[in-house]
C-alpha positions in Angstrom: 11.9 -19.6 28.2 15.1 -20.4 26.4 16.3 -19.0 23.1 15.7 -21.4 20.2 17.0 -21.3 16.7 14.8 -21.4 13.5 15.8 -21.8 9.9 14.0 -19.6 7.4 14.1 -20.2 3.6 12.5 -18.0 0.9 11.1 -19.4 -2.3 10.4 -17.2 -5.3 11.4 -16.7 -8.9 14.0 -14.1 -10.0 13.0 -10.5 -9.5 10.1 -11.3 -7.2 11.5 -9.2 -4.4 13.2 -11.8 -2.1 16.5 -9.9 -1.5 14.8 -6.5 -1.4 12.5 -7.8 1.3 15.4 -9.1 3.4 17.2 -5.7 3.2 14.0 -3.8 4.1 13.2 -6.2 6.9 16.7 -5.9 8.3 16.9 -2.1 8.0 13.5 -1.7 9.7 14.3 -4.1 12.6 17.9 -3.1 13.1 16.7 0.4 13.9 13.8 -1.1 16.0 10.1 -1.1 15.6 7.4 -1.6 18.3 10.3 -2.6 20.7 11.5 -5.4 18.4 15.1 -5.6 16.9 17.0 -7.7 14.5 20.8 -7.9 14.5 23.3 -9.8 12.4 25.7 -11.8 14.7 28.6 -11.1 12.3 29.4 -7.3 12.4 30.7 -7.5 8.8 27.4 -8.8 7.6 25.7 -6.0 9.4 27.9 -3.5 7.6 27.2 -5.2 4.3 23.5 -5.0 4.8 23.4 -1.4 6.0 25.9 -0.2 3.3 23.5 -1.5 0.7 20.6 0.1 2.5 22.4 3.4 2.6 22.9 3.2 -1.2 19.2 2.7 -1.6 18.3 5.6 0.8 21.0 8.0 -0.7 21.1 7.1 -4.4 18.0 4.9 -5.0 20.2 1.9 -5.9 18.3 -1.3 -5.3 20.2 -4.3 -3.9 22.0 -6.4 -6.5 20.5 -9.8 -7.4 21.8 -12.7 -5.4 24.8 -14.5 -7.1 25.1 -18.2 -7.8 26.6 -18.7 -4.3 23.9 -18.2 -1.7 24.7 -15.8 1.2 24.2 -17.0 4.7 23.2 -14.8 7.7 22.9 -15.5 11.4 20.4 -13.1 12.9 19.2 -12.7 16.5 15.7 -11.3 17.0 15.1 -9.4 20.2 12.5 -7.6 22.2 14.3 -4.8 23.8 17.6 -6.3 24.9 16.2 -9.7 25.4 17.0 -12.3 22.8 13.9 -14.2 21.6 15.1 -16.4 18.8 18.2 -17.0 16.7 17.5 -17.1 12.9 19.5 -19.0 10.3 18.8 -17.2 7.0 20.2 -17.9 3.6 19.6 -15.8 0.5 19.3 -17.9 -2.7 19.1 -16.6 -6.3 15.6 -17.0 -7.8 16.7 -19.5 -10.3 17.6 -22.0 -7.6 13.9 -22.6 -6.9 12.9 -23.4 -10.4 15.9 -25.2 -12.0 16.4 -29.0 -12.2 19.0 -30.4 -9.9 20.0 -33.1 -12.3 20.5 -30.9 -15.4 24.1 -30.6 -16.6 24.0 -26.8 -16.3 22.5 -26.8 -12.8 24.4 -25.2 -10.0 25.1 -26.5 -6.5 22.7 -24.0 -5.0 19.8 -25.9 -6.5 20.7 -29.0 -4.5 21.6 -27.0 -1.5 18.2 -25.2 -1.5 16.3 -28.5 -1.7 18.3 -30.0 1.2 17.8 -26.8 3.2 14.0 -27.0 2.8 14.0 -30.2 4.8 15.6 -28.3 7.7 13.4 -25.2 7.4 11.1 -24.2 10.3 9.6 -21.4 8.3 9.2 -21.0 4.5 8.5 -17.7 2.8 6.7 -17.9 -0.5 7.2 -14.7 -2.4 4.6 -13.5 -4.9 5.5 -10.5 -7.1 2.8 -7.8 -6.6 2.9 -7.0 -10.3 1.7 -10.4 -11.3 -0.7 -10.6 -8.3 -2.2 -7.4 -9.6 -2.7 -8.9 -13.1 -4.2 -12.0 -11.5 -6.7 -9.8 -9.6 -7.5 -7.9 -12.8 -8.3 -11.2 -14.6 -10.9 -12.0 -11.9 -8.6 -13.9 -9.4 -9.1 -17.2 -11.2 -8.5 -20.6 -9.6 -6.0 -23.2 -10.9 -3.2 -21.0 -12.1 -0.9 -23.7 -13.3 1.4 -21.4 -15.4 2.9 -18.0 -15.3 5.8 -16.0 -13.9 4.9 -16.5 -10.2 5.7 -20.3 -10.6 3.1 -21.0 -7.9 2.5 -24.7 -8.8 6.2 -25.5 -8.8 7.0 -23.8 -5.6 3.9 -25.3 -3.9 5.3 -28.7 -4.8 8.4 -27.8 -2.8 6.3 -26.8 0.2 4.1 -29.8 0.0 7.1 -32.2 -0.1 8.8 -30.4 2.8 5.7 -30.5 5.0 5.3 -34.3 4.3 9.0 -35.1 4.9 9.1 -33.2 8.2 5.9 -34.7 9.6 7.1 -38.2 8.6 10.3 -37.4 10.5 8.4 -36.5 13.6 9.1 -32.8 13.3 6.6 -29.9 13.2 5.5 -28.8 9.8 7.1 -25.5 8.8 5.1 -22.4 9.1 4.4 -20.6 5.8 4.5 -16.9 5.0 2.9 -15.9 1.7 4.6 -12.5 0.9 2.9 -10.3 -1.6 5.6 -7.9 -2.5 5.5 -4.5 -4.3 1.9 -3.8 -3.2 2.4 -0.2 -4.3 1.7 -1.3 -7.9 -1.7 -3.0 -7.2 -3.8 0.2 -7.6 -2.1 1.1 -10.9 -2.5 -2.4 -12.3 -6.0 -3.3 -11.1 -7.6 0.2 -11.3 -8.8 -0.4 -7.7 -7.8 1.5 -4.5 -4.7 -0.3 -3.1 -6.5 -1.3 0.1 -9.4 -2.9 -1.9 -6.9 -4.7 -4.2 -5.1 -6.1 -1.1 -8.3 -7.4 0.4 -9.3 -8.9 -3.0 -6.1 -10.7 -3.2 -6.3 -12.0 0.4 -10.0 -13.0 0.0 -9.2 -15.1 -3.1 -5.7 -16.3 -2.3 -6.9 -19.9 -1.9 -7.5 -19.9 -5.7 -3.9 -18.9 -6.3 -2.0 -20.7 -3.5 -4.1 -23.7 -2.3 -1.2 -25.2 -0.4 -1.5 -22.2 2.1 -4.9 -23.4 3.0 -4.1 -27.1 3.4 -4.5 -29.3 6.5 -1.4 -29.3 8.6 -0.2 -25.9 7.3 -0.2 -22.6 9.3 0.1 -19.5 7.0 0.6 -15.8 7.4 -0.6 -13.8 4.4 1.5 -10.6 4.5 1.5 -7.8 1.9 4.7 -5.8 2.0 6.3 -2.9 0.1 9.6 -1.0 0.0 8.2 2.2 -1.4 5.7 3.9 -3.7 7.8 3.3 -6.9 5.1 2.3 -9.3 5.3 -0.1 -12.3 8.6 -0.6 -14.1 11.7 -2.7 -14.2 13.5 -0.6 -11.6 17.2 -0.6 -11.2 17.2 2.7 -9.5 14.3 4.3 -7.6 13.5 7.7 -6.1 14.7 7.5 -2.5 12.1 10.1 -1.5 9.4 7.5 -2.3 10.7 5.0 0.2 7.7 3.9 2.3 8.4 0.6 4.1 5.3 -1.4 5.2 4.9 -4.6 7.2 8.5 -5.8 6.6 8.9 -6.9 10.3 5.7 -8.9 10.6 6.8 -12.2 9.0 9.6 -12.7 11.5 7.2 -12.1 14.4 4.9 -14.7 12.9 7.8 -17.2 12.5 8.6 -16.7 16.2 4.9 -17.0 17.2 4.6 -20.3 15.4 7.9 -21.6 16.9 6.7 -20.7 20.4 3.4 -22.4 19.8 5.2 -25.6 18.8 7.3 -25.4 22.0 4.1 -24.8 24.0 2.6 -28.0 22.5 5.8 -29.9 23.2 6.1 -28.7 26.8 2.4 -29.3 27.4 2.9 -32.9 26.5 6.0 -33.0 28.8 4.0 -31.5 31.6 1.3 -34.2 31.3 3.9 -36.9 31.3 5.6 -35.4 34.4 2.3 -35.2 36.3 1.4 -38.8 35.3 4.9 -39.9 36.6 4.3 -37.9 39.8 0.9 -39.5 40.4 2.4 -43.0 39.8 5.3 -42.2 42.2 2.9 -41.0 44.9 0.9 -44.2 44.5 4.1 -46.3 44.9 5.1 -44.3 47.9 1.6 -44.8 49.5 1.8 -48.6 49.0 5.3 -48.8 50.5 4.3 -46.9 53.6 1.2 -49.1 54.0 3.1 -52.3 53.7 3.6 -54.7 56.7 7.3 -55.5 56.1 10.0 -53.2 57.4 13.7 -52.9 57.4 16.5 -51.1 55.6 15.4 -52.1 52.1 11.9 -50.6 52.6 13.3 -47.4 54.0 15.7 -47.1 51.1 12.8 -47.6 48.6 10.7 -45.0 50.4 13.6 -42.5 50.4 14.2 -43.2 46.7 10.6 -42.4 45.9 10.6 -39.3 48.0 13.7 -38.0 46.2 12.2 -38.9 42.8 8.9 -37.2 43.6 10.8 -34.0 44.7 12.6 -34.0 41.3 9.4 -34.5 39.4 7.7 -31.6 41.3 10.6 -29.3 40.6 10.4 -30.2 36.9 6.6 -29.6 36.9 7.2 -26.2 38.4 9.9 -25.3 35.9 7.9 -26.4 32.9 4.8 -24.7 34.2 6.7 -21.4 34.5 8.1 -21.8 31.0 4.6 -22.4 29.7 3.3 -19.3 31.4 6.1 -17.2 30.0 5.5 -18.6 26.5 1.8 -18.0 26.6 2.4 -14.4 27.7 4.8 -13.9 24.8 2.2 -15.4 22.4 -0.4 -13.0 23.5 2.0 -10.1 22.9 2.9 -11.4 19.4 -0.7 -11.8 18.5 -1.2 -8.1 19.1 1.5 -7.4 16.5 -0.3 -9.5 13.9 -3.9 -8.5 14.6 -4.2 -6.5 11.3 -3.1 -9.5 9.2 -4.6 -12.8 8.2 -3.5 -16.1 9.5 -4.7 -19.4 8.1 -4.5 -22.6 10.2 -5.6 -25.9 8.8 -7.6 -24.0 6.1 -9.4 -21.8 8.7 -8.8 -18.1 8.8 -7.8 -16.6 12.1 -8.0 -12.9 12.7 -7.2 -11.2 16.0 -6.1 -14.6 17.2 -9.5 -16.2 16.7 -10.8 -18.6 14.1 -13.6 -17.6 11.7 
């Protein structure tokens, strides 16, 4: 199975935790977890990411907000030393997701983000745990059309992207709903954190209906950087760092990409087998014919060569499918504690329910 490339784009308002998630994800996976690793292809980008992580670990300094110019990263995701997928990642400021592209004061990153969404294989929708906690405390109501999470506006971006990609004959992007800062849920809701997380996941269709739409495959993933509590943190206590689930979204994005490739290669295998059967039929007819001569022998030889090529291609694609399905089984095990929604149906432990 070859190494493919996926484009990941994050959507979320300012201060929702997009950049912090990326730093936590990179720090977790660059060190390695469960045999998986993430490396920046540019050594200087690796140093930038890890220098900022060291500031957090040593001094409690959170990563600075993304500037007006988005930052591009090229990552490679590995299992052991084997490359699984290349990742095109770009960090946009929060305002780029909610500003008007045609406004005089708009910046170029607004247009760039909208164009990038059309190329995105996976979209991460970031929900700030502070506001998710308040939503839970209010009874997890449906039809949240206003508020700091900007869910309706961001859902429109996702809906438009899904439609445009399907119309272009491309797979719909996978969707990750990230609930950040889950360490604050207990304090805000008055519930145990685990209960608050399950309350959010059980009612998320009220908050993010697009995640449960036909044609959309979604991972719901709560994450946290540490047990920092409520507050507008510029600095945190490094002793309270407690990174949770930061590596799971990338595993899901890869899982979805492989499943798309399995679907594509399965269709190709069917086509190859159909061609093989047709060629065998032509060969049988030629051999059974009454006429003879050089032209007939030439046609028979041509069909035999063609059939050999088809059989070799069938063997190659079959092996790639077997490898891909084995990888999918391994990836499912990494996600078996989380919730995946496919065409509105919840899948847990790889099965629908």
